[in-house]
C-alpha positions as CSV (number, residue, x, y, z in Angstrom):
1,M,-56.9,-6.7,-45.4
2,S,-57.9,-5.3,-42.2
3,S,-59.2,-8.8,-40.8
4,D,-55.5,-9.6,-41.1
5,A,-54.1,-6.7,-39.8
6,S,-56.5,-7.2,-36.9
7,R,-55.7,-10.8,-36.5
8,Q,-51.9,-9.9,-36.6
9,G,-52.1,-7.8,-33.8
10,H,-53.8,-10.5,-31.7
11,V,-51.1,-12.6,-32.0
12,V,-48.8,-9.8,-31.1
13,S,-50.6,-8.7,-28.0
14,D,-51.3,-12.1,-26.9
15,L,-47.2,-12.7,-27.1
16,E,-46.5,-9.3,-25.1
17,P,-46.1,-10.5,-21.2
18,S,-48.6,-9.6,-19.2
19,P,-48.0,-7.9,-15.9
20,I,-48.1,-10.4,-13.2
21,P,-50.4,-8.5,-10.0
22,L,-50.0,-8.6,-6.4
23,P,-53.2,-11.0,-5.2
24,W,-52.0,-13.9,-8.1
25,I,-47.8,-13.9,-6.4
26,L,-49.7,-14.3,-2.8
27,A,-52.2,-16.8,-3.9
28,A,-49.4,-18.8,-6.3
29,L,-47.3,-18.7,-2.5
30,L,-50.1,-20.1,-1.0
31,R,-51.2,-22.8,-3.6
32,G,-47.1,-23.8,-2.9
33,R,-46.9,-23.3,0.6
34,R,-45.7,-26.9,1.4
35,L,-42.7,-26.3,-0.6
36,L,-41.8,-23.1,0.7
37,I,-42.3,-24.7,4.0
38,G,-40.1,-27.4,2.9
39,F,-37.4,-25.1,1.1
40,V,-37.3,-22.4,4.8
41,L,-37.1,-25.7,7.5
42,I,-34.5,-26.8,5.0
43,G,-32.3,-23.7,5.1
44,M,-33.3,-23.6,8.9
45,V,-31.6,-27.0,9.3
46,I,-28.7,-26.2,6.9
47,G,-28.0,-23.0,9.3
48,V,-28.6,-24.5,12.3
49,A,-25.9,-27.6,11.5
50,L,-23.1,-25.3,10.3
51,A,-23.7,-23.0,13.5
52,L,-23.1,-25.8,15.5
53,L,-20.2,-26.8,13.7
54,K,-18.2,-23.6,13.5
55,G,-14.9,-23.9,15.5
56,K,-14.2,-21.2,18.6
57,S,-12.1,-18.9,17.8
58,Y,-9.8,-16.5,19.9
59,T,-8.5,-13.2,19.0
60,S,-5.4,-11.8,19.9
61,T,-5.0,-7.6,19.8
62,F,-2.2,-4.8,19.9
63,M,-2.4,-1.4,19.2
64,F,0.7,1.1,18.4
65,T,1.5,4.7,16.5
66,P,4.3,5.7,14.3
67,Q,6.7,7.4,16.0
68,S,7.8,10.8,14.0
69,T,11.1,9.0,12.2
70,D,14.5,11.2,12.2
71,A,13.1,14.3,13.1
72,T,15.2,15.3,15.7
73,A,18.1,13.6,14.3
74,R,18.4,15.4,11.5
75,S,18.1,19.2,12.7
76,G,21.5,19.6,12.0
77,L,21.1,18.9,8.3
78,A,17.5,20.5,8.2
79,S,19.0,23.6,9.9
80,L,21.7,24.2,7.5
81,A,19.5,23.5,4.6
82,G,16.8,25.8,5.6
83,Q,19.6,28.2,5.2
84,F,19.6,27.3,1.0
85,G,16.1,27.4,0.9
86,I,15.0,22.9,1.5
87,S,12.4,21.7,2.9
88,V,12.6,19.7,5.9
89,G,10.3,17.2,3.9
90,V,12.7,16.4,1.4
91,L,15.6,15.2,3.8
92,G,12.6,12.4,5.5
93,G,11.9,14.2,8.7
94,T,8.3,13.9,8.5
95,P,6.4,10.9,9.7
96,Q,5.3,7.6,8.3
97,P,1.9,7.6,7.4
98,P,-0.2,4.6,9.9
99,Q,-1.1,3.1,6.6
100,L,1.9,1.9,5.7
101,Y,2.8,-0.1,9.1
102,A,-0.2,-1.8,8.9
103,D,0.1,-2.6,5.2
104,L,3.9,-4.0,6.4
105,L,2.2,-6.2,9.1
106,K,0.9,-8.4,5.7
107,T,4.8,-8.2,3.9
108,R,6.6,-11.4,3.6
109,G,9.2,-10.0,5.2
110,V,7.6,-10.1,8.0
111,L,5.6,-12.9,7.8
112,T,8.4,-15.4,6.6
113,P,10.0,-15.4,10.0
114,I,6.6,-16.3,11.6
115,V,5.5,-19.0,9.3
116,R,9.0,-20.4,10.1
117,D,8.5,-21.0,13.8
118,S,5.8,-22.8,15.8
119,V,3.0,-22.3,18.0
120,K,1.3,-24.3,20.5
121,D,-1.5,-26.8,19.3
122,P,-4.5,-26.7,21.4
123,E,-5.6,-30.4,20.5
124,S,-2.1,-32.0,21.5
125,G,-0.8,-29.5,23.7
126,K,2.4,-29.8,22.1
127,R,4.2,-27.0,19.9
128,V,3.9,-27.8,16.3
129,P,5.2,-25.7,13.0
130,L,2.8,-23.2,12.2
131,P,1.6,-24.5,8.8
132,V,0.4,-27.4,10.7
133,F,-1.4,-25.6,13.2
134,L,-3.0,-24.1,9.8
135,K,-3.8,-27.2,9.1
136,I,-1.3,-26.5,5.4
137,D,0.3,-29.5,3.8
138,D,2.2,-29.8,0.7
139,P,5.0,-31.9,-0.1
140,D,6.6,-29.2,-1.6
141,P,8.2,-27.1,1.6
142,A,8.2,-23.7,-0.9
143,V,4.6,-24.3,-1.2
144,V,4.0,-24.8,2.4
145,V,5.6,-21.7,3.0
146,E,3.2,-19.6,0.3
147,N,0.1,-21.1,1.5
148,T,0.9,-20.1,5.2
149,I,1.8,-16.8,3.8
150,V,-1.4,-16.8,2.4
151,A,-3.7,-17.9,5.3
152,L,-1.6,-15.5,7.5
153,Q,-2.5,-12.6,5.0
154,R,-6.6,-13.5,4.1
155,G,-7.9,-15.7,7.3
156,V,-5.6,-14.7,10.5
157,I,-3.8,-11.2,10.5
158,S,-6.7,-7.8,10.1
159,A,-5.3,-4.0,10.7
160,N,-7.4,-1.1,11.0
161,V,-5.9,2.4,11.0
162,A,-7.8,5.3,12.9
163,A,-7.1,7.7,10.0
164,R,-8.9,10.9,10.5
165,T,-8.5,11.3,14.3
166,T,-5.2,9.5,16.3
167,G,-3.5,7.7,13.8
168,I,-3.6,4.4,15.8
169,V,-3.3,1.3,14.2
170,T,-5.4,-1.7,15.8
171,V,-4.4,-5.6,14.6
172,N,-6.4,-8.7,15.3
173,V,-4.6,-11.9,15.2
174,R,-7.8,-14.4,15.2
175,T,-6.7,-18.6,14.9
176,R,-8.6,-21.3,17.4
177,S,-6.1,-21.0,19.9
178,A,-6.0,-18.3,22.6
179,E,-2.4,-18.8,23.1
180,A,-1.3,-19.4,19.6
181,S,-2.7,-15.6,18.8
182,R,-1.3,-13.8,21.4
183,D,2.3,-15.3,20.3
184,I,1.6,-14.6,16.7
185,A,0.4,-11.2,17.6
186,Q,4.2,-10.8,19.7
187,K,6.0,-11.9,16.6
188,L,4.3,-9.3,14.5
189,L,4.8,-6.8,16.9
190,E,8.7,-7.8,17.1
191,G,9.0,-9.1,13.2
192,L,7.4,-5.4,12.5
193,N,10.2,-3.7,14.9
194,R,12.9,-6.2,13.5
195,F,12.0,-5.3,9.9
196,N,11.6,-1.5,10.8
197,S,14.9,-1.4,12.3
198,A,17.0,-3.4,9.6
199,T,15.6,-0.4,6.5
200,R,16.5,2.3,9.3
201,K,19.9,1.3,9.3
202,S,20.5,0.2,5.8
203,Q,18.9,3.7,4.8
204,A,21.3,5.3,7.5
205,A,24.3,3.3,6.5
206,E,23.4,5.0,2.7
207,E,23.2,8.4,4.2
208,R,26.3,8.0,6.5
209,R,28.4,7.1,3.3
210,F,26.5,9.6,1.2
211,T,27.2,12.3,4.1
212,E,30.4,11.1,4.2
213,G,31.6,11.4,0.8
214,R,29.8,15.2,0.6
215,L,32.2,16.4,4.2
216,E,35.2,15.5,2.7
217,A,34.4,17.5,-0.8
218,A,33.4,20.2,1.8
219,K,36.5,20.0,3.9
220,A,38.4,19.5,0.1
221,A,36.8,23.1,-0.7
222,L,37.3,24.8,2.7
223,R,41.2,23.7,2.7
224,E,41.5,25.6,-0.9
225,A,39.5,28.3,0.2
226,E,41.6,29.2,3.1
227,D,44.7,28.7,1.0
228,A,43.3,30.9,-0.7
229,L,43.1,33.5,1.6
230,Q,46.5,32.7,3.5
231,R,48.4,33.2,0.1
232,F,46.3,36.6,-0.3
233,L,47.4,37.8,3.2
234,Q,50.7,36.7,2.9
235,A,50.9,38.7,-0.5
236,N,49.0,42.0,0.3
237,R,50.3,42.5,4.7
238,Q,49.4,46.4,4.0
239,I,46.2,46.9,3.3
240,G,44.0,49.7,2.8
241,L,40.2,49.9,4.5
242,A,38.4,51.6,0.9
243,S,41.3,49.7,-1.5
244,E,40.8,46.9,-4.1
245,P,42.9,44.5,-1.9
246,A,40.3,45.0,0.7
247,F,37.5,44.0,-0.9
248,Q,39.0,41.0,-2.3
249,R,40.1,40.4,1.4
250,D,36.5,40.3,2.5
251,R,35.5,37.8,-0.4
252,L,37.6,35.1,0.2
253,Q,36.7,35.8,3.9
254,R,33.1,35.4,3.2
255,E,33.8,32.1,1.0
256,V,36.2,30.5,4.4
257,S,32.9,31.3,6.5
258,L,30.3,29.8,3.7
259,H,32.6,26.3,3.6
260,Q,33.2,27.0,7.2
261,Q,29.2,26.4,8.1
262,V,28.8,23.5,5.7
263,V,31.3,21.6,6.9
264,V,29.9,22.1,10.4
265,G,26.1,20.9,9.1
266,L,27.7,17.7,7.5
267,S,29.5,16.8,10.1
268,Q,26.7,16.9,12.6
269,Q,24.9,15.1,9.8
270,Y,27.6,12.2,9.7
271,E,27.8,11.9,13.1
272,D,23.5,11.3,13.2
273,A,24.0,9.0,10.7
274,R,26.7,6.9,12.9
275,I,24.9,6.8,15.5
276,R,21.3,6.0,14.0
277,E,23.2,3.1,12.1
278,V,24.3,1.6,15.2
279,R,21.0,2.4,17.2
280,D,18.4,-0.1,18.1
281,T,15.1,1.7,19.4
282,P,11.3,1.1,18.3
283,V,10.0,3.3,15.5
284,I,6.7,2.7,16.6
285,T,5.2,3.6,20.5
286,V,2.9,0.6,21.4
287,I,-0.2,1.5,23.4
288,E,-1.3,-1.9,24.0
289,Q,0.7,-5.3,24.2
290,P,-1.0,-8.3,22.4
291,T,-2.4,-10.5,25.4
292,L,-4.0,-13.9,26.1
293,P,-7.5,-13.7,24.9
294,V,-9.8,-15.2,27.9
295,L,-13.2,-15.3,25.8
296,Y,-13.7,-16.7,22.7
297,D,-15.4,-14.7,19.5
298,P,-18.8,-14.5,19.2
299,R,-19.8,-17.0,16.3
300,G,-22.7,-15.2,15.4
301,R,-25.1,-18.8,15.1
302,A,-28.0,-17.1,15.3
303,I,-27.0,-14.5,12.4
304,M,-25.9,-17.9,10.3
305,A,-29.1,-19.8,11.2
306,I,-31.5,-16.6,10.4
307,A,-29.4,-15.6,7.4
308,F,-29.4,-19.6,5.5
309,T,-33.6,-19.6,6.7
310,M,-33.9,-16.4,4.7
311,I,-31.6,-17.4,1.2
312,F,-33.4,-20.9,1.5
313,G,-36.6,-19.0,1.9
314,F,-36.7,-17.0,-0.8
315,L,-35.0,-19.7,-3.2
316,G,-38.6,-21.5,-2.4
317,A,-40.6,-18.5,-3.0
318,V,-39.1,-18.2,-6.5
319,V,-39.6,-21.4,-7.3
320,V,-43.2,-21.6,-6.2
321,I,-43.8,-18.5,-8.0
322,A,-41.7,-19.6,-11.4
323,R,-44.2,-23.0,-11.1
324,E,-47.3,-21.8,-11.0
325,G,-45.9,-19.1,-13.7
326,W,-45.3,-22.2,-16.1
327,R,-48.5,-23.5,-15.0
328,R,-50.6,-19.8,-16.2
329,Q,-48.5,-20.6,-19.4
330,R,-49.3,-23.7,-20.0
331,A,-53.3,-22.7,-19.3
332,R,-53.3,-20.2,-21.5
333,T,-55.3,-17.8,-19.1
334,P,-53.7,-14.8,-18.5
335,D,-57.5,-12.6,-17.3
336,D,-57.5,-15.4,-13.9
337,D,-59.2,-14.1,-11.6
338,S,-56.6,-12.9,-9.3
339,Y,-58.4,-11.9,-6.0
340,G,-60.3,-14.8,-6.3
341,M,-57.8,-17.2,-6.4
342,L,-56.3,-15.6,-3.9
343,A,-59.9,-15.8,-1.7
344,G,-60.0,-19.5,-2.5
345,E,-56.6,-20.8,-1.1
346,W,-57.1,-18.0,1.7
347,R,-59.9,-20.4,2.4
348,N,-58.0,-23.3,1.9
349,V,-55.6,-22.4,4.5
350,R,-58.1,-21.8,6.7
351,E,-60.1,-25.4,6.2
352,T,-56.3,-26.7,6.9
353,F,-56.4,-25.5,9.9
354,R,-59.7,-25.2,11.4
355,P,-60.2,-28.0,14.7
356,S,-63.1,-30.8,13.3
């Protein structure tokens, strides 16, 4: 019984994986050094080839910061609202966050007009449609537009926002042509202003219609209050200072004054909305205009070659260790002399490089 248990425990111990010592790993790498060097050379060749095949790219950059939209234009209604305890922020007088404009640059409303435009191709020297320049082709025109927008969003346009400091939005446009990068950047800036202007005019038109209705209602209420005061004064021509008719007269006059203030505030807001509806001023302050890039972007050839060399070197090490581990498992020698193996392989390496 005890012998069976001992044999069973011995079998279980044989099935348990033993830890691989570091000297054995080094010895395995030295033993498979030719395969490892082959992987490293393959990775180096692939990295250098891809680095040499990587074409030039040019980046055009522009910077802007959002303005405080409608902060001054709404001052009339804001001051009137302040008398009733309404916050100015509710009326939309706060500036829009910079991230909103950075995200707006990649929307279809801004990119679609650019997709339908043309840029200068550096190879032919002629202006070609943007999908042709980006080498996007499909029988369906709708698919071409969709793929071009996706290409602009993912590989051409990038925006960064200095949210914690100045709030400046930096936009980079990168293509294989310096003139195309600058043209796309300029069209982005124009499209952003055009989209914002159209959106702001639409909002101003809605506000103008709403304010116009409120102004008519306020004027009607003012006329009713004035008519009530007039009828009261005509019916009570002689009013004492401390009589009840005097109190009624003062109350009616306060109502007329309150309605007058509302009408004045709404009239100012109505005029402001009409002005904003036809105004065509940008809502962003351009700090740096898009320029023609003179130098091409760093291509990172050395980094690419080193990265592929390291990746293939790691893969080679994994293959070598796995192969030696398989041999060790088949030989069933868990008690290998790792230090002896390492010393032996090191002697072989020294013999290889020793001059004859």
